[in-house]
Structure formats: C-alpha cells, structure tokens
C-alpha positions as CSV (number, residue, x, y, z in Angstrom):
1,X,-3.0,15.9,-70.2
2,X,0.2,15.8,-68.2
3,X,1.2,19.0,-66.4
4,X,3.9,20.2,-64.1
5,X,3.1,23.0,-61.8
6,X,5.4,25.9,-61.3
7,X,7.6,25.9,-58.3
8,X,6.3,29.3,-57.2
9,X,2.6,28.1,-57.4
10,X,3.5,25.0,-55.6
11,X,5.0,26.9,-52.8
12,X,1.8,29.1,-52.6
13,X,-0.7,26.4,-52.9
14,X,0.9,23.0,-51.7
15,X,-2.3,21.6,-51.0
16,X,-3.9,22.4,-54.4
17,X,-0.8,21.0,-56.1
18,X,-0.9,17.7,-54.2
19,X,-4.7,17.1,-54.6
20,X,-4.6,18.2,-58.2
21,X,-2.4,15.0,-59.0
22,X,-3.7,13.1,-55.9
23,X,-7.7,13.0,-56.5
24,X,-7.9,10.7,-59.5
25,X,-5.4,8.2,-57.6
26,X,-7.6,8.6,-54.4
27,X,-10.9,8.1,-56.7
28,X,-9.2,4.9,-58.4
29,X,-8.1,3.5,-55.3
30,X,-11.6,3.9,-53.4
31,X,-12.9,2.2,-56.6
32,X,-10.7,-0.7,-56.0
33,X,-11.7,-0.8,-52.3
34,X,-15.3,-1.0,-53.4
35,X,-14.3,-3.9,-55.8
36,X,-12.4,-5.9,-53.1
37,X,-15.5,-5.4,-50.8
38,X,-17.8,-6.8,-53.6
39,X,-15.5,-9.5,-54.2
40,X,-15.7,-10.7,-50.7
41,X,-19.3,-10.2,-50.6
42,X,-19.9,-12.6,-53.8
43,X,-17.5,-15.1,-52.2
44,X,-19.3,-15.2,-48.6
45,X,-22.5,-16.5,-50.4
46,X,-20.4,-19.7,-50.9
47,X,-19.2,-22.3,-48.2
48,X,-17.1,-21.1,-45.6
49,X,-14.1,-23.1,-47.3
50,X,-14.1,-20.8,-50.1
51,X,-13.7,-17.8,-47.8
52,X,-10.9,-19.2,-46.0
53,X,-9.4,-20.3,-49.2
54,X,-9.3,-16.8,-50.9
55,X,-8.2,-15.2,-47.6
56,X,-5.2,-17.5,-47.1
57,X,-4.4,-16.7,-50.7
58,X,-4.3,-13.1,-50.0
59,X,-0.8,-13.1,-48.9
60,X,0.4,-14.7,-52.1
61,X,-1.7,-12.4,-54.1
62,X,-0.2,-9.4,-52.2
63,X,3.2,-10.7,-53.2
64,X,2.4,-10.9,-56.9
65,X,1.1,-7.4,-56.9
66,X,4.0,-6.1,-54.5
67,X,6.4,-7.2,-57.4
68,X,4.4,-5.3,-59.9
69,X,4.2,-2.4,-57.6
70,X,8.2,-2.5,-57.3
71,X,8.5,-2.1,-61.1
72,X,5.7,0.7,-60.9
73,X,7.7,2.4,-58.4
74,X,11.1,2.3,-60.6
75,X,9.1,3.6,-63.6
76,X,7.6,6.6,-61.7
77,X,11.1,7.4,-60.2
78,X,12.9,7.5,-63.7
79,X,10.0,9.1,-65.6
80,X,9.4,11.6,-63.0
81,X,12.9,12.6,-62.7
82,X,13.5,13.0,-66.3
83,X,10.1,14.7,-66.9
84,X,10.8,17.2,-64.2
85,X,14.2,18.0,-66.0
86,X,12.5,18.3,-69.3
87,X,14.4,15.3,-70.8
88,X,11.8,13.8,-73.3
89,X,14.1,11.1,-74.7
90,X,15.1,10.2,-71.0
91,X,11.4,9.5,-69.7
92,X,10.4,7.8,-73.0
93,X,13.3,5.4,-73.0
94,X,13.0,4.8,-69.4
95,X,9.4,3.8,-69.8
96,X,10.3,1.5,-72.6
97,X,13.0,-0.3,-70.9
98,X,10.6,-0.6,-67.6
99,X,7.8,-2.0,-69.7
100,X,10.1,-4.5,-71.3
101,X,11.4,-5.8,-67.9
102,X,7.6,-5.9,-66.7
103,X,6.8,-8.1,-69.6
104,X,9.5,-10.5,-68.8
105,X,9.0,-10.4,-65.2
106,X,5.4,-11.2,-65.4
107,X,5.9,-14.2,-67.4
108,X,8.7,-15.7,-65.2
109,X,6.6,-15.0,-62.1
110,X,3.5,-16.4,-63.7
111,X,5.6,-19.7,-64.5
112,X,6.9,-19.9,-60.9
113,X,3.5,-19.3,-59.1
114,X,2.0,-22.5,-59.3
115,X,4.6,-24.7,-57.8
116,X,5.1,-22.1,-55.2
117,X,1.7,-21.9,-54.3
118,X,1.7,-25.9,-53.8
119,X,4.5,-25.4,-51.5
120,X,3.2,-22.6,-49.3
121,X,-0.7,-23.5,-49.1
122,X,-0.2,-26.0,-46.1
123,X,1.4,-23.3,-44.1
124,X,-1.3,-20.7,-44.5
125,X,-4.3,-23.0,-44.0
126,X,-5.5,-24.4,-40.8
127,X,-4.2,-27.9,-40.1
128,X,-6.2,-30.7,-41.6
129,X,-8.3,-28.4,-43.5
130,X,-8.8,-30.7,-46.8
131,X,-11.6,-28.6,-48.3
132,X,-9.9,-25.1,-48.5
133,X,-6.6,-26.3,-50.1
134,X,-7.9,-27.4,-53.5
135,X,-10.0,-24.4,-53.7
136,X,-7.1,-22.2,-53.1
137,X,-4.9,-23.8,-55.5
138,X,-7.3,-23.6,-58.2
139,X,-8.0,-19.9,-57.7
140,X,-4.2,-19.2,-57.7
141,X,-3.6,-21.4,-60.8
142,X,-6.0,-19.2,-62.9
143,X,-5.0,-16.1,-61.5
144,X,-1.5,-16.7,-62.6
145,X,-2.5,-16.3,-66.1
146,X,-3.2,-12.6,-65.6
147,X,0.2,-11.6,-64.0
148,X,1.9,-10.6,-67.4
149,X,-1.0,-8.2,-67.9
150,X,-0.8,-7.0,-64.2
151,X,2.8,-6.1,-64.6
152,X,2.3,-4.1,-67.7
153,X,-0.6,-2.2,-66.0
154,X,1.5,-1.3,-63.2
155,X,4.6,0.0,-65.2
156,X,2.3,2.0,-67.4
157,X,0.4,3.6,-64.6
158,X,3.4,4.5,-63.0
159,X,5.0,6.1,-66.1
160,X,1.6,8.2,-66.6
161,X,1.8,9.3,-63.2
162,X,5.5,10.3,-63.6
163,X,4.4,12.7,-66.2
164,X,1.9,14.0,-64.1
165,X,-1.2,12.1,-65.7
166,X,-3.2,10.5,-62.9
167,X,-6.5,10.6,-64.8
168,X,-5.6,8.1,-67.3
169,X,-4.9,5.4,-64.9
170,X,-8.1,6.3,-62.9
171,X,-10.2,5.9,-66.1
172,X,-8.6,2.8,-67.6
173,X,-8.3,1.0,-64.1
174,X,-11.8,2.1,-63.5
175,X,-13.1,0.4,-66.4
176,X,-11.1,-2.6,-65.3
177,X,-12.9,-2.6,-62.1
178,X,-16.3,-2.4,-63.8
179,X,-15.5,-5.1,-66.1
180,X,-14.4,-7.3,-63.2
181,X,-17.5,-6.6,-61.0
182,X,-19.7,-7.6,-64.0
183,X,-17.7,-10.8,-64.7
184,X,-17.9,-11.7,-60.8
185,X,-21.8,-11.0,-60.9
186,X,-22.1,-13.7,-63.7
187,X,-19.2,-16.3,-63.0
188,X,-19.0,-16.7,-59.3
189,X,-22.6,-17.6,-58.3
190,X,-25.6,-19.4,-59.8
191,X,-28.7,-17.8,-61.4
192,X,-30.6,-15.6,-59.0
193,X,-34.4,-15.0,-59.2
194,X,-36.0,-11.8,-58.1
195,X,-39.7,-11.2,-57.1
196,X,-40.1,-9.1,-60.1
197,X,-39.5,-12.3,-62.4
198,X,-36.2,-10.9,-63.5
199,X,-33.5,-13.6,-63.6
200,X,-29.9,-12.5,-63.2
201,X,-27.7,-15.2,-64.9
202,X,-24.9,-17.0,-63.3
203,X,-22.5,-19.8,-64.1
204,X,-21.9,-20.9,-60.5
205,X,-18.1,-21.2,-61.2
206,X,-17.3,-20.2,-57.5
207,X,-13.8,-19.4,-56.7
208,X,-12.5,-20.5,-60.3
209,X,-15.0,-17.7,-61.6
210,X,-13.6,-15.0,-59.3
211,X,-10.0,-15.8,-60.5
212,X,-11.3,-15.9,-64.2
213,X,-12.8,-12.5,-63.8
214,X,-9.6,-10.9,-62.3
215,X,-7.7,-12.4,-65.4
216,X,-10.2,-11.3,-68.1
217,X,-10.5,-7.8,-66.7
218,X,-6.7,-7.3,-66.4
219,X,-6.0,-8.3,-70.0
220,X,-8.5,-5.9,-71.3
221,X,-7.0,-3.3,-69.2
222,X,-3.4,-4.0,-70.3
223,X,-4.3,-3.6,-73.9
224,X,-5.9,-0.5,-73.4
225,X,-3.1,0.9,-71.3
226,X,-0.6,-0.1,-74.4
227,X,-2.6,1.9,-76.9
228,X,-3.5,4.8,-74.9
229,X,-0.1,5.4,-73.3
230,X,1.0,5.8,-77.1
231,X,-1.1,8.8,-77.5
232,X,0.6,10.7,-74.6
233,X,4.1,12.0,-74.3
234,X,5.4,8.6,-73.5
235,X,5.2,7.5,-77.1
236,X,4.6,4.0,-78.4
237,X,4.7,1.3,-76.1
238,X,4.7,-1.4,-78.7
239,X,8.3,-1.1,-79.1
240,X,9.3,-2.3,-75.5
241,X,12.4,-4.2,-75.5
242,X,14.7,-6.1,-72.8
243,X,16.5,-3.0,-71.3
244,X,20.1,-4.4,-71.6
245,X,22.8,-4.4,-68.9
246,X,22.9,-0.7,-68.1
247,X,19.5,-0.1,-67.7
248,X,18.8,-3.4,-66.1
249,X,21.1,-2.4,-63.3
250,X,19.5,1.1,-63.1
251,X,15.9,-0.3,-62.9
252,X,17.1,-3.0,-60.3
253,X,18.9,-0.6,-58.1
254,X,15.5,0.9,-57.4
255,X,13.1,-2.0,-57.9
256,X,15.0,-4.7,-56.0
257,X,14.8,-2.9,-52.5
258,X,11.4,-1.9,-53.2
259,X,10.5,-5.5,-54.1
260,X,12.5,-6.9,-51.1
261,X,10.4,-4.4,-48.9
262,X,7.3,-5.9,-50.5
263,X,8.6,-9.5,-50.1
264,X,9.4,-8.7,-46.3
265,X,5.7,-7.5,-45.7
266,X,4.3,-10.2,-47.6
267,X,6.3,-13.1,-46.1
268,X,5.5,-11.5,-42.7
269,X,1.9,-11.8,-43.6
270,X,2.2,-15.5,-44.3
271,X,3.8,-16.0,-40.9
272,X,1.0,-14.0,-39.4
273,X,-1.7,-16.0,-41.3
274,X,0.0,-19.2,-40.2
275,X,-0.2,-18.2,-36.6
276,X,-3.9,-17.0,-37.1
277,X,-4.5,-20.4,-38.6
278,X,-3.8,-22.1,-35.5
279,X,-5.7,-19.9,-32.9
280,X,-9.0,-21.4,-31.7
281,X,-11.6,-21.4,-34.8
282,X,-8.6,-20.8,-37.0
283,X,-10.6,-21.5,-40.3
284,X,-13.3,-18.5,-39.4
285,X,-10.1,-16.1,-38.3
286,X,-8.2,-16.8,-41.6
287,X,-11.4,-16.3,-43.5
288,X,-11.8,-12.9,-42.0
289,X,-8.6,-11.5,-43.3
290,X,-9.5,-10.7,-46.7
291,X,-13.1,-9.2,-46.0
292,X,-11.3,-7.1,-43.0
293,X,-8.4,-5.7,-45.4
294,X,-11.2,-4.8,-47.6
295,X,-13.0,-2.8,-45.2
296,X,-9.9,-1.3,-43.7
297,X,-8.9,-0.1,-47.1
298,X,-11.6,2.3,-46.9
299,X,-9.6,4.2,-44.5
300,X,-6.1,3.9,-46.1
301,X,-6.9,4.0,-49.8
302,X,-7.1,7.9,-50.0
303,X,-3.5,7.7,-48.2
304,X,-2.5,5.3,-50.9
305,X,-3.6,7.8,-53.6
306,X,-1.8,10.8,-51.8
307,X,1.2,8.4,-51.6
308,X,1.1,7.9,-55.3
309,X,1.0,11.8,-55.9
310,X,3.7,12.5,-53.3
311,X,6.1,9.9,-55.2
312,X,5.4,11.6,-58.6
313,X,5.8,15.3,-57.2
314,X,8.9,14.6,-55.1
315,X,10.6,12.9,-58.2
316,X,9.6,16.0,-60.5
317,X,10.7,18.5,-57.8
318,X,14.2,16.9,-57.3
319,X,14.5,16.7,-61.1
320,X,14.0,20.6,-61.0
321,X,16.7,20.7,-58.3
322,X,14.0,21.8,-55.7
323,X,14.4,19.6,-52.7
324,X,12.5,22.4,-50.7
325,X,9.5,22.1,-52.9
326,X,9.8,18.2,-52.7
327,X,9.8,18.2,-48.8
328,X,6.8,20.6,-48.6
329,X,4.6,18.8,-50.9
330,X,5.4,15.5,-49.3
331,X,4.5,16.8,-45.9
332,X,1.2,18.3,-47.2
333,X,0.4,14.9,-48.8
334,X,1.3,13.1,-45.4
335,X,-0.8,15.5,-43.3
336,X,-4.0,15.2,-45.5
337,X,-3.6,11.4,-45.5
338,X,-3.5,11.4,-41.7
339,X,-6.7,13.7,-41.7
340,X,-8.9,11.5,-44.2
341,X,-7.5,8.3,-42.4
342,X,-8.5,9.8,-39.0
343,X,-12.1,10.4,-40.1
344,X,-12.7,7.3,-42.0
345,X,-11.1,5.2,-39.2
346,X,-13.5,6.8,-36.5
347,X,-16.5,6.0,-38.6
348,X,-15.2,2.4,-39.0
349,X,-14.4,1.9,-35.4
350,X,-17.9,3.2,-34.4
351,X,-19.8,1.1,-36.8
352,X,-17.6,-2.0,-37.1
353,X,-20.2,-4.2,-36.0
354,X,-22.8,-3.0,-38.6
355,X,-20.3,-2.8,-41.4
356,X,-19.1,-6.4,-40.8
357,X,-22.5,-7.7,-40.6
358,X,-23.6,-6.1,-43.9
359,X,-20.6,-7.5,-45.6
360,X,-20.9,-11.0,-44.2
361,X,-24.5,-11.7,-43.7
362,X,-24.2,-15.4,-44.3
363,X,-21.0,-15.8,-42.3
364,X,-21.6,-14.4,-38.7
365,X,-18.6,-16.2,-36.9
366,X,-16.2,-14.5,-39.5
367,X,-18.3,-11.2,-39.2
368,X,-17.2,-11.5,-35.6
369,X,-13.6,-11.8,-36.4
370,X,-14.0,-8.8,-38.8
371,X,-15.3,-6.5,-36.3
372,X,-12.6,-7.3,-33.8
373,X,-9.7,-6.6,-36.4
374,X,-11.4,-3.1,-37.3
375,X,-11.6,-1.9,-33.7
376,X,-8.0,-2.8,-33.2
377,X,-6.6,-1.6,-36.4
378,X,-8.4,1.7,-36.7
379,X,-6.6,2.8,-33.5
380,X,-3.4,3.4,-35.3
381,X,-4.7,4.3,-39.0
382,X,-3.6,8.0,-38.6
383,X,0.2,6.8,-38.2
384,X,-0.3,4.3,-41.0
385,X,-1.4,7.3,-43.3
386,X,1.9,9.1,-42.4
387,X,3.9,6.1,-43.0
388,X,2.5,5.2,-46.4
389,X,2.8,8.7,-47.9
390,X,6.3,9.5,-46.5
391,X,7.7,6.0,-47.7
392,X,6.0,6.8,-51.0
393,X,7.8,10.0,-51.1
394,X,11.2,8.6,-50.5
395,X,10.6,6.0,-53.1
396,X,9.7,8.7,-55.6
397,X,13.2,10.2,-54.9
398,X,14.5,6.7,-55.6
399,X,15.5,6.0,-52.0
400,X,14.3,2.3,-51.4
401,X,16.8,0.9,-49.2
402,X,16.2,2.8,-45.9
403,X,12.4,1.9,-46.1
404,X,13.6,-1.6,-46.7
405,X,15.3,-1.9,-43.4
406,X,12.6,0.1,-41.6
407,X,10.0,-2.5,-43.1
408,X,12.1,-5.6,-42.1
409,X,12.3,-4.4,-38.5
410,X,8.6,-3.7,-38.1
411,X,7.2,-6.7,-39.9
412,X,9.6,-9.7,-38.8
413,X,11.2,-7.8,-35.9
414,X,7.9,-6.9,-34.3
415,X,4.6,-7.9,-35.9
416,X,5.3,-11.6,-36.2
417,X,6.8,-12.5,-33.0
418,X,4.4,-10.0,-31.1
419,X,1.6,-11.8,-32.7
420,X,2.9,-15.4,-31.7
421,X,3.4,-14.2,-28.1
422,X,0.0,-12.4,-27.6
423,X,-1.9,-15.3,-29.5
424,X,-0.1,-18.3,-28.1
425,X,1.6,-17.5,-25.0
426,X,-0.9,-15.2,-23.5
427,X,-3.8,-17.2,-25.1
428,X,-5.3,-14.1,-26.6
429,X,-6.1,-15.9,-29.9
430,X,-7.1,-13.8,-32.9
431,X,-7.3,-10.7,-30.9
432,X,-3.5,-11.1,-30.1
433,X,-2.9,-11.1,-33.7
434,X,-5.0,-8.0,-34.3
435,X,-3.2,-6.2,-31.6
436,X,0.2,-7.0,-33.0
437,X,-0.8,-5.7,-36.3
438,X,-2.0,-2.4,-34.9
439,X,1.2,-1.8,-32.7
440,X,3.5,-2.6,-35.6
441,X,1.4,-0.3,-37.9
442,X,1.9,2.5,-35.3
443,X,5.8,1.8,-35.0
444,X,6.1,1.9,-38.9
445,X,4.4,5.2,-39.1
446,X,6.7,6.7,-36.6
447,X,9.7,5.3,-38.1
448,X,8.7,6.7,-41.4
449,X,8.3,10.3,-40.1
450,X,12.0,10.0,-38.3
451,X,13.4,8.8,-41.5
452,X,11.9,11.5,-43.8
453,X,13.0,14.2,-41.5
454,X,16.6,13.1,-41.8
455,X,16.6,13.8,-45.4
456,X,18.8,11.4,-47.1
457,X,16.4,11.0,-49.8
458,X,17.2,14.4,-51.0
459,X,20.6,13.5,-52.4
460,X,19.5,10.2,-53.8
461,X,20.7,9.5,-57.5
462,X,18.7,7.5,-60.1
C-alpha cells in the first residue's frame, strides 16, 4: 500500500515518481472541486441572501480548515521523515501524538467557533443586510459540530501520505464527498418533480441542510479513517492520547507557523470580503466569492495535489539524507502544476461567461461578478501553481517559518491595501478587488520560487 521509491529510480524518472504519489491526491482534490461547485449550485436555487451568507462564511470556514491543514502538515512532516529513515516506531508514535492533538484541537475550536462567528459576521456582510446574518450564523453553528471529525481526517490523511499512501485518502474522502452530495440533494431544496413523473425527495432545510450534509459526511469519513489506518503500517489509531510536553513542542514548532500562515491568509480574506461588501452592489459581489473560488479550484486543485505529493517526497528524501532528490522532485512537481494550471486557466478565461452562467442560472448579477473574477485571476494562475507546490515542499521539510513571512507580506502588505485603494480610492468596485487578488497571487508565486532556490529548507530539523 505504501511505497518509497528508490533514490536511483527517482533521479531517472522524477515525473513518474511525483505522479505516482500525486495522482490520487489530484483526483481527490478534483472531486472536492466538483463537490464545491455542486454546493454552490444547490444554494443558488435559494434566495440571494443564502448565497451571500455562505460566501461570507467562506473565510471563517477557510480558517477552520486551515487549522486542520496545519496539523496535517505536521503529521506529514514527521511521518514522512521517520518513514524515509526506516524508523517504524518513530512514525507510528508521531501519528498517534498528532492524532491526540487533533481531537483536542477540534473540540476546542468547535467550542470557540460560535461566539467568534457572532463577532465577525457584521464585518463580513454588507451594512444593514439583516437577512443574510441569521442564515450565516445558523450555517456556522451546525458546521462547528463537524470540526473534531475534520481535524481527525486531516491528520490521518497527512500521516497516510507521509508513508506514501495517497490512494486511501482518495478513496475515503471520495466516499465522503459522495455522501455529502447525496445529503445536499435531499436536505437543501424541497421535492423536485420531473416530467417523467419521478419525484426527487427534499426536506427544504436550506443552508441548515447544507451544513448538516457537511457534518454528517465528515463524521462518517472520520470513523472510516480511524479503522482503515489501523490496517496500515501506522497501526491502531484508537490509542491516540495527549502528546505530552515534548511532543507538543515538536508538533507546535511545525504546526504553529503553518497555522499562523493560514490565519494570515484567512484574516486577510476577511478584510478583503469586508472591502468587497462595501462596493456598489456589495451583496452580489460577496455572494460571488464562493462560486468563484469553486470554479477557480478547477485550475489550482491539481496543483494542490502535486503540493501534497511534493511535501511527502521532500520529507522522505530528507529522511534518506538526499536533499538533491528532494529538490529535483519538488521542481518537477512545481513545473507540472504550472503546466496543468496554464491549460485549465486558459480554458476558464475563454469560457468564463458560459461557465458562470451554467453554475448560476438563477443569479445573473452574481454570475457577472463570477465572470469578472475568473478573467482577472486566471492571468496569474501559473505563478500560483509554482507558489503552492514550492511552499508545500518547504513545509514537508518542516520549514514553515519563512513561508509565513512571505504570506504575511503578500496578504496584508499587498492584497488588502491594494484592494482598498483600487476599489475605493480609484472607484473600480469589485474589479479593483479582483485585480488586487490576482497581483498578490503573482507576487506570492515569485517569492516562493526565490525562497525555495535559496535552499534553507534543506537543513531544517524536525
């Protein structure tokens, strides 16, 4: 199930080595993109306030997922390093310690999420939008019940990738997505009648149904992950415990910078959303965020899968004391992400109007904002691909501090102030926001290339 390719074959066939590990992650992330698109499609049948509410909640949801990804980054870094060194006791222990922290962290974040959402929601929604606020809070309140499960999923998926097994996360999370789609179909909208006489049942729960679908599918997947991982070299996952002081320090040394980087991204997205909410027709502009991100993900999700592969391969290679192998495989993954991103973004750029119209047939004003977003963001998707993979490679080596400073500058030093200047000072409205996002995305990609070439990640200790 899990494999480590020999150094010799990796040098001879770097693309084959990368894709052997990457294709299941790419397939999974493509399924997640489709799932997100269907989510937006189901919700757009409701009143526009629902779409605004779930789009405004997107930055908070990103924050939750970012915290889970931070622990997943730590589990991949530890497990891949021990696995590459052939230390079975090391990677089994690392997985159990990360899992214990994930369960505790999920409960704590879930408890803090509801009061936090009450404080943040007025900032993210257009002024005097009384209809979207209660919808947003209902969605986030239900969603928080699934956070412990999501933490467990990310850590076990990260550990499995660390031992070279990207197929199991693809299968289990793929099943989770299928369950999520089925539940969305039944829970969000009311019954639908077809000309053939067939009636598709529906409970018409609206956004509450969307959140319930997410929570239900997450818990099913978490339980499957726990039992399935026990059949792999990771061993039993039912023995997870609090990691203790020593392991807590080790995990946090990697997870905290990664989590802080994610918090920087998410808080900058919140500020970005707040600016967007105050442009002309702000409700529709904010409502466009979630479907726009869902469509854009078709271009960058393959790169995200390659980033996951790069993180695991770099960690394994450094565990073998082969930084040359790590560097070659990371660059291979980055180049391939750029190629795939270029092809996908070119298609989206050309057919932006048609794609937005298909996804948002009942929301033409929102669809127009989605179209404009795609035309600007697709111009820098290639550099975004390089940035995503090379940052993932550095994180796989345990180097999470330098990417943090890069993200801080690009998000808060560039994206947010530029969005304000273009949207408000130069009166470009939502287009000013889209331009700032595209520019900062390009700068981040260039900075990641420069940082990776400097090579500080090669000497990182975990």
